[in-house]
C-alpha positions in Angstrom: -3.0 -52.6 -22.0 -5.2 -51.6 -25.0 -7.6 -49.9 -22.7 -4.9 -47.8 -21.1 -3.6 -46.6 -24.5 -7.1 -45.8 -25.6 -7.8 -43.8 -22.5 -4.6 -41.8 -22.9 -5.4 -41.0 -26.5 -8.9 -39.9 -25.5 -7.5 -37.6 -22.8 -5.0 -36.1 -25.2 -7.7 -35.5 -27.8 -9.9 -33.8 -25.2 -7.0 -31.7 -24.0 -6.3 -30.5 -27.6 -9.9 -29.7 -28.1 -10.0 -27.8 -24.9 -6.8 -25.8 -25.8 -8.2 -24.9 -29.2 -11.5 -23.8 -27.7 -9.7 -21.7 -25.1 -7.5 -20.1 -27.7 -10.6 -19.2 -29.9 -12.5 -17.8 -26.9 -10.4 -14.6 -26.8 -8.7 -15.0 -23.5 -5.3 -15.5 -25.2 -5.3 -12.1 -27.0 -2.6 -9.6 -25.9 -3.7 -6.3 -24.3 -3.5 -3.5 -26.9 -2.5 0.0 -26.0 -1.3 3.1 -27.9 2.3 4.2 -27.4 3.4 7.7 -28.5 7.0 8.8 -28.2 8.5 12.1 -29.4 11.3 11.9 -32.0 14.1 14.5 -32.3 15.2 15.0 -35.9 18.4 16.9 -36.8 17.3 18.7 -40.0 19.6 21.7 -40.8 
């Protein structure tokens, strides 16, 4: 039973390390684009 718990903890640790590495690699950054929209102002 101890081996199974140890294996699960090791797999969880490796998964967390992989997720952090993937996040820092730049693939999770949103696409940036410029948006311009005209605004009508009622100035009398």
